[in-house]
C-alpha positions as CSV (number, residue, x, y, z in Angstrom):
1,M,0.2,0.1,0.1
2,S,1.2,3.5,-1.0
3,L,-0.6,7.0,0.0
4,W,1.2,8.9,-2.9
5,L,0.3,6.0,-6.0
6,P,-2.7,6.2,-8.0
7,A,-5.2,3.4,-7.8
8,A,-5.2,2.6,-11.7
9,T,-7.5,-0.8,-12.0
10,S,-10.9,-1.4,-10.7
11,N,-9.4,-3.4,-7.7
12,A,-6.5,-1.4,-6.7
13,T,-9.1,1.0,-4.6
14,E,-10.8,-2.2,-2.7
15,V,-6.8,-3.8,-1.8
16,D,-6.3,0.2,-0.3
17,H,-9.2,-0.1,1.4
18,L,-8.6,-3.8,2.5
19,L,-5.1,-2.5,3.6
20,W,-6.4,0.2,6.1
21,A,-9.1,-2.3,7.1
22,L,-6.6,-4.5,8.3
23,L,-4.2,-1.8,9.9
24,L,-6.4,0.5,11.5
25,L,-8.0,-2.7,13.3
26,S,-4.6,-3.8,14.1
27,L,-3.8,-0.5,15.3
28,A,-6.5,-0.9,17.9
29,V,-6.8,-3.9,18.9
30,L,-2.6,-3.2,19.7
31,A,-3.6,-0.2,22.0
32,L,-6.5,-1.7,24.2
33,V,-4.4,-4.4,25.2
34,F,-1.4,-1.8,26.1
35,T,-3.9,0.0,27.9
36,L,-4.8,-3.0,29.8
37,L,-1.5,-3.7,30.5
38,F,-0.4,-0.5,31.9
39,R,-3.0,0.0,33.3
40,Y,-2.8,-3.5,35.6
41,I,0.7,-2.8,36.2
42,I,0.2,0.5,37.5
43,K,-2.9,-0.8,39.6
44,Y,-1.6,-3.8,40.8
45,R,1.8,-2.4,41.3
46,A,4.8,-4.1,44.3
47,S,3.9,-1.4,46.0
48,S,0.4,-0.7,45.5
49,N,-1.5,-0.8,49.1
50,L,-4.8,-2.3,46.6
51,D,-6.4,-5.2,48.4
52,R,-5.9,-7.8,45.9
53,G,-8.2,-9.7,47.4
54,V,-9.2,-13.5,46.2
55,I,-10.7,-14.3,43.0
56,L,-13.5,-16.9,43.5
57,E,-14.9,-17.4,40.3
58,K,-13.3,-17.5,37.0
59,T,-14.2,-14.2,34.5
60,W,-14.6,-17.5,31.3
61,Y,-17.3,-15.5,30.1
62,F,-15.4,-12.1,29.7
63,E,-12.7,-13.7,27.8
64,T,-14.2,-15.9,25.8
65,A,-16.6,-12.7,24.6
66,W,-13.3,-10.9,23.8
67,T,-11.7,-13.6,21.9
68,I,-14.9,-14.3,19.8
69,A,-15.0,-10.6,19.2
70,T,-11.8,-10.1,17.7
71,M,-11.7,-13.6,16.1
72,L,-14.9,-12.4,14.2
73,V,-14.0,-9.2,13.1
74,F,-11.0,-10.7,11.6
75,F,-12.6,-13.9,10.1
76,V,-14.9,-10.6,7.8
77,L,-11.8,-9.3,6.8
78,F,-10.1,-12.8,6.2
79,V,-13.3,-13.4,3.6
80,W,-13.1,-10.1,2.3
81,G,-9.6,-10.9,1.1
82,A,-10.0,-14.4,0.2
83,N,-12.7,-12.8,-1.9
84,L,-11.1,-10.2,-3.9
85,Y,-7.4,-12.8,-4.1
86,V,-10.3,-15.2,-5.6
87,R,-11.3,-11.8,-8.2
88,L,-8.1,-11.5,-9.0
89,F,-7.1,-14.9,-10.8
90,Q,-10.9,-15.4,-12.4
91,P,-11.2,-13.6,-15.7
92,P,-14.8,-12.4,-16.6
93,T,-15.8,-13.8,-20.6
94,G,-14.6,-12.1,-23.6
95,A,-11.1,-10.7,-21.3
96,L,-8.9,-9.5,-23.5
97,K,-5.6,-12.3,-23.2
98,I,-2.2,-11.0,-23.5
99,Y,1.0,-13.5,-22.7
100,I,3.6,-12.6,-20.3
101,I,6.7,-14.8,-20.6
102,A,9.7,-13.5,-18.0
103,K,13.6,-14.1,-19.0
104,Q,16.7,-13.2,-17.6
105,W,16.2,-10.1,-17.5
106,M,13.1,-9.0,-19.8
107,W,9.8,-9.3,-20.0
108,K,8.4,-10.1,-22.9
109,A,4.4,-10.1,-23.9
110,E,2.8,-11.0,-27.4
111,H,-0.6,-10.1,-27.9
112,V,-3.2,-12.6,-30.2
113,G,-3.2,-10.4,-33.0
114,G,0.8,-11.1,-33.0
115,Q,1.9,-8.0,-31.8
116,R,5.4,-8.4,-30.2
117,E,6.5,-6.3,-27.1
118,L,10.0,-5.9,-25.1
119,N,10.0,-4.3,-21.3
120,A,6.5,-2.9,-22.1
121,V,2.7,-3.8,-23.0
122,H,0.6,-2.1,-24.1
123,L,-3.2,-2.6,-23.0
124,P,-6.7,-0.9,-23.3
125,V,-8.4,0.7,-20.3
126,G,-11.9,-0.3,-19.8
127,R,-12.1,-3.3,-21.1
128,P,-11.1,-6.9,-18.1
129,I,-7.6,-8.0,-18.8
130,E,-6.5,-11.8,-18.3
131,L,-2.4,-11.9,-18.2
132,V,-1.4,-15.6,-18.9
133,M,2.2,-15.5,-17.2
134,T,5.3,-17.8,-17.7
135,S,8.9,-18.3,-17.2
136,E,11.6,-19.1,-19.3
137,D,14.5,-20.1,-16.8
138,V,13.5,-18.7,-12.7
139,I,11.4,-17.9,-10.7
140,H,10.8,-14.1,-11.5
141,D,8.0,-11.9,-9.9
142,F,5.6,-9.4,-12.1
143,S,4.3,-6.3,-10.1
144,V,2.9,-3.2,-11.1
145,P,2.4,-1.1,-8.0
146,A,-0.2,1.5,-9.2
147,F,-2.6,-1.9,-10.3
148,R,-2.0,-3.3,-6.4
149,I,-0.7,-7.1,-7.9
150,K,2.3,-9.2,-7.5
151,H,2.5,-12.8,-8.5
152,D,5.2,-15.1,-8.9
153,V,6.1,-16.2,-12.3
154,L,7.3,-19.4,-12.9
155,P,9.0,-21.7,-14.6
156,D,7.2,-24.3,-17.1
157,R,4.0,-23.2,-15.4
158,Y,1.0,-20.8,-16.1
159,E,0.0,-17.9,-13.9
160,T,-3.0,-15.8,-14.4
161,L,-3.7,-12.4,-13.5
162,A,-7.1,-11.0,-14.4
163,F,-7.4,-6.6,-13.5
164,T,-9.6,-3.9,-15.8
165,V,-7.8,-0.4,-15.7
166,T,-9.7,2.3,-15.1
167,R,-7.4,5.2,-15.5
168,A,-5.0,6.1,-18.5
169,G,-1.1,6.3,-18.3
170,T,2.5,4.6,-17.8
171,Y,2.6,2.9,-15.1
172,S,6.2,1.1,-14.1
173,L,6.5,-2.6,-14.0
174,Y,9.3,-4.5,-11.9
175,C,10.2,-7.6,-11.0
176,T,10.6,-8.1,-7.4
177,Q,11.6,-11.9,-7.1
178,Y,15.6,-11.8,-7.4
179,C,16.6,-13.2,-10.2
180,G,20.0,-13.2,-10.8
181,L,22.9,-10.6,-11.3
182,D,20.9,-8.2,-13.5
183,H,17.9,-8.7,-11.4
184,S,17.6,-4.3,-10.7
185,R,17.2,-4.0,-14.6
186,M,14.3,-6.3,-14.9
187,I,12.0,-3.3,-15.1
188,G,9.4,-2.4,-17.6
189,Q,6.2,-0.3,-18.8
190,I,2.4,-0.8,-18.3
191,V,1.2,1.5,-21.2
192,A,-2.6,2.1,-21.1
193,L,-4.8,3.4,-23.4
194,P,-7.8,4.9,-24.4
195,P,-9.9,1.9,-26.8
196,V,-9.3,3.8,-29.5
197,E,-5.9,4.4,-29.1
198,F,-5.5,0.8,-28.4
199,Q,-6.5,-0.4,-31.6
200,A,-4.1,2.0,-33.7
201,W,-1.6,0.9,-31.9
202,L,-2.6,-2.6,-32.5
203,A,-3.0,-1.7,-36.5
204,R,-0.1,-0.1,-36.5
205,Y,2.5,-2.6,-35.2
206,G,-0.2,-5.6,-36.3
207,T,1.7,-8.7,-38.2
208,S,1.2,-10.8,-41.6
209,E,0.4,-13.6,-39.1
210,N,-1.8,-14.1,-35.6
211,L,-0.5,-16.2,-33.0
212,A,-3.2,-18.9,-33.8
213,A,-1.6,-18.7,-37.5
214,E,2.1,-19.0,-36.1
215,G,0.7,-21.9,-34.1
216,E,-0.5,-24.0,-37.1
217,S,2.5,-23.3,-38.9
218,L,4.2,-24.9,-36.0
219,F,2.0,-27.9,-35.3
220,M,2.5,-28.7,-39.0
221,R,6.4,-28.1,-38.5
222,F,7.2,-30.0,-35.3
223,G,4.7,-33.2,-36.8
224,C,2.0,-32.7,-34.4
225,S,-0.7,-33.5,-37.5
226,G,1.3,-36.7,-37.8
227,C,-0.8,-37.5,-34.8
228,H,-3.9,-35.6,-34.7
229,G,-4.5,-35.0,-38.3
230,G,-3.6,-31.2,-40.7
231,N,-6.7,-29.8,-39.6
232,G,-6.4,-31.3,-35.5
233,A,-9.2,-33.5,-36.0
234,G,-7.7,-36.3,-35.3
235,G,-4.7,-38.6,-37.1
236,R,-5.2,-42.7,-37.9
237,Q,-3.2,-45.2,-37.7
238,D,-4.8,-47.6,-39.8
239,T,-8.6,-47.8,-40.5
240,S,-9.8,-48.6,-37.0
241,T,-7.9,-47.3,-35.0
242,V,-7.6,-43.8,-33.4
243,H,-3.7,-43.1,-33.3
244,A,-4.9,-39.4,-31.4
245,P,-7.1,-37.0,-29.6
246,S,-9.2,-34.3,-31.5
247,L,-8.2,-30.8,-30.6
248,V,-11.0,-29.4,-32.6
249,G,-13.6,-28.5,-29.6
250,L,-10.9,-29.6,-27.1
251,Y,-9.8,-26.0,-25.3
252,G,-12.4,-25.0,-22.4
253,S,-13.9,-28.8,-23.1
254,P,-14.0,-31.6,-20.0
255,V,-11.0,-34.2,-20.6
256,P,-11.7,-37.6,-19.1
257,L,-8.4,-39.1,-18.3
258,A,-7.1,-42.5,-17.7
259,D,-7.3,-42.7,-14.2
260,G,-11.1,-42.0,-14.4
261,S,-10.4,-38.5,-13.1
262,V,-11.7,-35.4,-15.0
263,V,-10.3,-32.4,-16.1
264,V,-11.2,-28.8,-17.6
265,A,-8.5,-28.0,-21.2
266,D,-7.5,-24.7,-20.5
267,D,-4.1,-23.4,-20.4
268,R,-2.5,-25.3,-18.0
269,Y,-3.7,-28.3,-19.1
270,V,-2.7,-27.7,-22.9
271,H,1.3,-26.5,-22.0
272,D,1.6,-29.6,-19.8
273,A,-0.1,-31.9,-22.4
274,I,2.9,-30.7,-24.5
275,V,6.2,-30.9,-21.9
276,R,4.6,-33.5,-19.7
277,P,2.1,-35.6,-21.9
278,Q,2.3,-38.6,-19.5
279,Q,1.3,-37.0,-16.5
280,Q,-2.4,-36.5,-17.2
281,L,-3.1,-39.4,-20.1
282,V,-6.5,-39.3,-21.8
283,A,-9.0,-42.0,-21.6
284,G,-9.1,-44.6,-24.8
285,Y,-5.5,-43.3,-26.0
286,A,-2.2,-45.4,-25.8
287,P,0.5,-43.1,-24.0
288,I,2.8,-42.7,-27.2
289,M,2.9,-38.8,-27.4
290,P,6.1,-37.3,-27.0
291,S,7.8,-34.8,-25.0
292,F,8.4,-31.7,-25.9
293,A,10.3,-30.3,-23.3
294,G,13.7,-28.6,-24.0
295,Q,12.7,-28.6,-27.8
296,I,9.9,-26.0,-28.1
297,G,10.0,-22.3,-26.0
298,E,7.6,-21.1,-24.2
299,E,6.5,-18.4,-27.0
300,D,6.3,-21.5,-29.5
301,I,3.7,-23.2,-26.6
302,L,1.8,-19.8,-26.4
303,K,1.4,-20.2,-30.4
304,L,0.7,-23.8,-30.6
305,L,-2.1,-23.3,-27.7
306,A,-3.3,-20.2,-29.3
307,Y,-4.1,-22.0,-32.5
308,I,-5.4,-25.2,-30.5
309,K,-7.9,-22.5,-29.2
310,S,-8.9,-21.2,-32.7
311,L,-10.0,-24.8,-33.3
312,A,-12.4,-24.4,-30.4
313,A,-14.1,-21.4,-31.9
314,Q,-13.9,-23.2,-34.9
315,A,-15.8,-25.8,-33.6
316,A,-18.3,-24.2,-31.5
317,Q,-19.6,-22.1,-35.0
């Protein structure tokens, strides 16, 4: 919490209110405890002639009431904080997805339209944003003080953050997890633009291919089409044996696994299916999917993910 930084997202003000409530309540409890402590130190000091008498009954009712009251108040703050925490990781439908890749010592951003940035992230004001973040080497930490967000970015895993920027401007981005010799230089900028200006920026830095189109090229180059088919609809080893599951409509759908459990094919699942395919085997298929760990970088995995996601959109049409 800072007294001078702007609150630039819809959640930032609520985060400040939560921290102020926690601080003021903690100070109130601290003041009460020390007030009673010093009062009884003075009242019952060794040189006092006060008749202390004999305590005939316990004050359990007072102690119980005091304990329950403080517990309930702090539990309200806990529920408030937990609700806010969950909302930061549950992007609403239609959120603009931006991929963030951390690497010693830089931030790389990729937009679904193929636009790429280094140590900068452009995004629109007033539209829900979902950041999908991963690291290519060590643990980093994505921190934007003006947004009141700070989250670890882990290698070989996808972490997400959701927020809506409410004020246009340029805000500082930091890595707040020591990540090596040049950790202090791993900084960047978040550039929040009005919607019209953001669309103009996308058009100005647009590429000939979006992420899904680039992912389709990688899908063919790495031989994925040999098992899953050239259009992702599932390949056949012979006329009776399905070689691999269909990818059309996969993203966002439930996937039954060989162990009897069911998972949803989200970003994390697709990522793990590429680099750790034996971890979650699909029911009804032989475990013949090779691991591409160390062969495909995180940037290329994001492109494949975008392509697989586009197949789900095609299936819905």
